[in-house]
FIFIMAR-494882 format. One record per residue: residue in three letters; x, y, z of N, C-alpha, C in turn. Coordinates in steps of 0.1 Angstrom, whole numbers, plus 5000, padded with zeros to 4 digits. Each point is the difference from the previous one (the first is absolute). Layout:
REM residues N
ALAXYZXYZXYZ;...
REM end
This chain:
REM residues 317
MET811582533474501149964993500649865001;SER500249934994500649885002501750024999;LEU500649955009501249985003501049915002;ARG501250004993500949864999500550025014;ILE499849905011500750025015500449895002;ALA501550005005500849895005500149985014;VAL499349885003499649965015501449955002;VAL500750055012501449945002499849935014;CYS500549864999499849925015501349895000;GLY499749955012501049865001501350045007;GLY501049934992501250055003500649905012;PRO501150005003500949895007499449995015;GLY499550105005499950035013498749905008;SER500250005014498949885005498650064998;GLU499650094996498850044996499550014985;ASN500649924992500150024989498349944997;GLU499549905007498949924994498850105003;VAL499850075013499050115004500250094989;SER501050064994500550074989499249974988;ARG499949894996499449954991498349994999;MET499849985012498549995003499350175001;SER501050105005499450134997500050024987;ALA501049974993500250024986498649974993;ALA499849915002498749924990498850045007;ASN499950085009498850055004499950124996;VAL501350074997500050144993500149994986;VAL500349874993500050024989498349974993;SER499149905011498850004995499150115003;ALA500250105012499750144999500150064990;LEU501250014992500350124993499649954985;ARG499949865001499249964986498850025000;SER499349955010498550095000499550144997;LEU501350055002499650164998500750024981;GLY500349924994500150004986501849974998;HIS500950035010501450024997500549864997;ALA501150004992500649904994501550005011;CYS499749855006500749995010501349904998;THR501350005003500849914998500949985016;THR499949875002500749995010501449985001;LEU501150065005501449974999500649965015;GLU500849894999500749975014501550115001;VAL500249985011501250095005501349884999;ASP500550034988501249894998500950104986;ALA500649924995501150064992499450084986;GLU499249925000499350024987499050165001;LEU499950035013498950135002500550114995;TRP501150044998500350114992499950014988;PRO500749914992499349974987498750004995;ALA499249935008498650014999499650095000;LEU500250135010499350135004500850104985;THR500949974998500650074989499349984984;ALA499549905000499349954987498749985002;GLY499650025009498450005003499150084995;GLY500350145001499450114995498650015009;TYR500349995012499250005014499850185003;ASP498550005004500150135003500150045013;CYS499649905007500249985014500949855009;VAL500550045009500549895009499349965010;PHE499149935004499549975014500649905009;VAL500750055008501149925011499049935008;ALA500049874999499649915010501049905006;VAL501150035002501249955007499849995011;HIS499749885010500550045013501249935004;GLY500550085011501449955003501450054989;ARG500749915002501250064995499950024985;PHE500750114995499750064988498950074996;GLY499249985007499050104997499950105014;GLU499749955009500150115013501350065004;ASP501249954994501450075003500050104988;GLY499350024996499950124986500849954991;THR500349904995501049944989499249994987;VAL498649954998499050044990499950144997;GLN499850085010499750154999501150074994;GLY501249955000501250064997500449964985;ILE499649894995499749964987499050074992;CYS498950035003499050084994500650144999;GLU500550065011500650125002501250014985;LEU500649904996501250024994499249964984;LEU499249924999499250004987499150114998;ASP499750095011499150104998498449944997;LEU499649945009498849915001499250065008;PRO498750035004499050015008499849885007;TYR500350035014499749845010499150085010;THR499249905006499550035013500250015012;GLY499450055007500649995014501350105004;SER500650005010501150075005500949984995;GLY501150085001501550044994500749915003;ILE501349974995501349955004500349995016;LEU500150135008500250055010499249945011;ALA498850064997498949965008499949855003;THR499849964988499749825003501449925007;ALA501150054996501249965007499750025019;LEU499750125001500050055012498849895009;CYS499149984993498749915006500949885000;TRP500849944991500449885001501049945009;ASP500750125006501050045009499249995016;LYS499749925006498950025012501150085009;ALA501149985001500950085010500150154995;MET500450034990499950154996498050064998;ALA499549945000498750025001499750035015;LYS500449935008499550025015501150145005;ARG500950044994500850105004498950114995;LEU499649984988499150134994498950035007;PHE499349865006498950045008500350075010;ALA501249965007500750075015500050144996;ALA500350024990500750194994498450064999;GLU499249934997498650034997499250025012;GLY500449965012499350005010499049895003;LEU500349914993499049915001500349875009;SER498849915006500449925008500049874993;THR501449955002500549864993500949915010;PRO499849875001500649935011501250055000;GLU500849965013501249995001500849904993;TRP501150024993500749874992501450035001;CYS500749894993501450024999500249874989;LEU501450054994500449914990501149905009;VAL499949874994500849885003501250004993;GLU501250035005501250054989500049794997;PRO500550024988500449864993501149925008;VAL499749875005500849915010500349874993;GLY499649974988500149914995499549885003;ASP500349875003499349875001499949975013;GLU501150055011500549965009498850015014;ALA499649895002498849985010500550105013;GLY500950035007500650085013499750124994;LYS500650034986499850154997498850044998;ILE499149944997498450004996499550015011;THR500049935008499550005014500250125005;ALA501350045003500250145009499650104994;ALA500050034984499350094995498550025003;MET499349895000498750015001499750015012;ARG500949955009499350025015500350145006;ALA501350104994500050135002498950064992;ALA499349954988498850084993498850015012;ALA500149875003498449965011500250105012;SER501149995006500750085014499550184997;GLU500150044987500150134998498550024994;LEU499549944998498550004992498849905008;GLY500349905007499349945007499349874992;LEU499149965008499249874993498850025001;PRO499249974991500049924989500850124992;LEU501049924991500650064989499749984984;VAL499650084993499950004986501449994993;VAL500149894992501350004995499749944984;LYS500750124991499650004984501050044993;PRO499949944989501150094988499850155001;ARG501450054997500050155001499350024985;HIS500149904988499250044990499249884997;GLY498850034993499149894995498650075006;GLY499149904993498450035004499549865000;SER498550005003499349885003500149935012;THR500650045008500549975014500949894997;ILE500549974990501049884996501250055012;GLY500349895004501449995012499750065014;LEU498950044999499250055016499749925007;SER500650005015499549965012499850065012;ILE499149945008499550095013500749935011;VAL501250035008500449905006499650045016;ARG499549945006499650005014500849915011;GLU501149925000500649955006501950034997;THR500649985005501450054996500149854990;GLY499649875005500649884992499750034986;GLY499050104997499750014983500850104994;LEU501050065008500850144990500749924992;VAL500649915002501249964988499249964988;ARG498949885002499149974987499350154992;ALA499650095008499750104994500850084993;HIS501550005006501050054993499949964986;GLN500549885001500249894989499050024987;THR498449995007499150054989500250134994;ALA500250115002500350124997501250034994;ALA501049905003501550044994500049974986;HIS499249864999500149954989499350084986;HIS499350115005499750144991501050115002;GLY501049995004500650115003500350075015;GLU500450135003500450075009498549965011;VAL500450005011499049965011499550115009;LEU498850054998499550125011499049965011;CYS500550035011499149945013499050145005;GLU499049975003499150135001499049985012;ARG499750075010499549965012498349974997;PHE499649935005498849974998498750065005;VAL499150064991498950105007498749924996;ALA499749955012498349945000499050094997;GLY499049964991498850084999499549954989;THR499150114993499149964989500750014988;GLU500249924992501050014984499050044990;VAL500550124998499250074985501150034992;THR499350044989500750044987499250104994;VAL501050134995499150104994500650014985;GLY498949994990500550034987499950144995;ILE501250064993499750134995500050004985;LEU499250084995500150024986500450154997;GLY500250014985500150154995501050105006;ASP500150124991500850085006499250145000;ASN500750095004499550114999498450065007;PRO499749955013500549925008500149834997;PRO500749975005499549835005499050005010;ARG499349884995498749995007500049865008;ALA500049995013499849885008498749925002;LEU500249894992498949915000499449955015;PRO498949944999499549975017501149895003;THR499650015012501349935010499649845001;LEU500749904997499849865000500449925012;GLU499649925005500349945012500349864994;ILE501049925004500549864997499649935012;VAL499249874997500149915011500549884992;SER500749925005500549914997499749865005;ARG499749914991499949855009501149935002;ARG501350044999501049965003500650085011;PRO500949935007500950095013500550134994;LEU500649994988500950104995499150044985;TYR500050134996499450054986501150004993;ASP500449864993500749954993500050014987;TYR500649914994499849984983499249924998;ALA499449905006499049924998499150065004;ALA499750085011498850095005499450084991;LYS501050084993500050084987499349994990;TYR500549834994499649994984499549865001;THR499549955011499049895000498650045004;ALA499249984991498650015003499749975012;GLY498850045008499649965014500950055012;GLN501250024999501150015013500350135002;SER499350114995499950115007498950074996;GLN499350125008499050075001500550144999;HIS499250094990500250144998498550065003;ILE500450085012498650085007500450134997;ILE499150054992500050144994498550095005;PRO500250145005501050025010500949945011;ALA500950005005500849955013499150035008;ARG499849885012499050025010500550085012;LEU500350134996500650085006499150145005;PRO500650095008499150125005500550074986;GLU499050084995500050104989501550115003;ALA500350025011501150095003501149904997;GLU500149875004501449954996500049964984;ARG498649984997500249974981500650154995;ALA499750115005500650124995501450005005;ALA500449975008501350005003501149894992;CYS499349904997500649914990500050084989;HIS499050034995499950074984501350125000;ASP500450105014500850074997501549955001;ALA500149935011501349934998500449944986;ALA499049904993500649934988500350134989;LEU498950155002500450064990501650085000;ARG500350005015501350085001500849894997;ALA500049875004500849914995500249994985;HIS499050014993500349964986500450184993;ARG500250105008500650114994501549995002;ALA500049975011501349955005500749954992;LEU499849924995500949904991499950054987;GLY498850074993500150074988499149904994;CYS499449915002499149964994499050054990;ARG499649954992499150034990498949924995;ASP498650054997499349884992499349925008;MET500849925007499349915009501149965011;SER499749945010500749925011498949965009;ARG500549915008499249915014500950045010;VAL499650065009500850045013499249875012;ASP501149945007499549885010500350095012;VAL498849995010499850035012499749935011;ILE500750035013499349935010499450115012;VAL498749985004499650095010500249925012;ASP500250085009500349955015498950035007;ALA500349955013498750025008499750155006;ASP500950084995499950125005499350054988;GLY499849964988499550054988501050084991;VAL501849955004500950064993500049934984;PRO500350064991500349924987501549984999;TRP500649914998501549975001500249944984;VAL500650094992500349974987501149904999;LEU499749884992501049895001500950014986;GLU499050024988500950024987499050074989;VAL500550024992499150044986500449934986;ASN499149934995500349934991499650084986;ALA501150044990499950094989499349904992;ILE499949864995499649944991498949915008;PRO499150045008499249885003499349874994;GLY499649915005499949914993498450024993;LEU499849984987498750034992499449804997;THR499949945006499749915000498249985003;ALA499349894999498649995001499749995019;LEU501249975004499949995015500950125005;SER500250134995501250085007499050095007;LEU501250065007499150135008499550134993;LEU500950044990499850154994498649974993;PRO499949904989498950004994498450005006;ASP500249915013499150045010499550125007;SER500950085002499950135004499450094991;ALA500749994989499750064991497950014995;ARG500249875000498449984996499050045012;ALA500749995013499350075010499850164998;GLY500950054995500050154999499550024985;GLY499149914992499750064989500649974989;VAL501449945001500549994988500249864992;GLU499249944991500349864996501349974997;PHE500249874998501549994997500750044982;PRO498849974993500650064983500250175005;VAL499150065005500350155003501150025007;LEU500449925011501250045004501249984992;CYS500149884992501149984989500250114990;GLN498750024993499950124991500750165007;GLY499150005015500850145006501650015000;LEU500549875002501949985003500250044987;VAL499749914988500350064985500050144999;ASP498750055002499650164993501150085010;ALA500349965010500850085010501749974996;ALA500549904990501350004998500050054986;LEU498950024993500150064985499950165003;ALA499350035008500150155003501250055008;ARG500549935009501450035002501150014992;HIS499849894989501349994990499750124989;ARG498750024999499950134989500350165008;SER499850005011500450115013501650054996;ALA500749845002501450004998500650024986;ALA499349984993500450034985499950174998;ARG498850045005500050134996501350105008;
REM end
């Protein structure tokens, strides 16, 4: 059955271009299945566009602010429109790295020690003191990143005290600053699809040609390599699956997520964060993991739409 689907993307956040790339990929996939898709921007016209559009479903492809903080989901709830992915609370918890880490700890998951840097304004002396205190507590190297956000925007790894102030400035440009103990190891991501029960996709190991798996490494062809399954012993891959599923459930996610993990030299999986709306571009991690698990991208998109419609029908009953 052909459906009218609104694919929502963009917005004023720093990840809007990636969001538009995800949306274009989704639109292409859904149109190949015979659906009528309209791309809508997250702006002041979104509410009237959704109200007047007669859409059967909203596919949320917004990365960053307004999509990953629960705002678009709230609009859909108020308009009684089916929408893909996690609900308002789970999405907002994933967006807030500090709250997510508190829940990881409560679940008994290993997550790197961390602290929030209290806002100190632009005064260099106060910034230096605050960052030196964080480095003293957590050690060097130190991961410095925004409390909210994704695509590693604003993230730095500081190996010497001389880089602390610059790292703070880079992260603070995007909001509150979170510092985290650096864990050396194999960088792995685990995609999660479906519900009742959710399914962990094959582990994907990330190998970046850049010093840091940053925005350019993620979205520039040839700058990173995805190895599936990750080059880990089977027991460690299984531990990654278990940790990812527990993190997904702890935050209340549904339909899909992507859990980022570092596996240390002792084989311990350290959960870094959960992405409620992972990238869906041609170079993104979740589509690659899904393909390795036997789920082609159009099937993935259709499954998300089907789950949204079924959930809406169930709620109506």
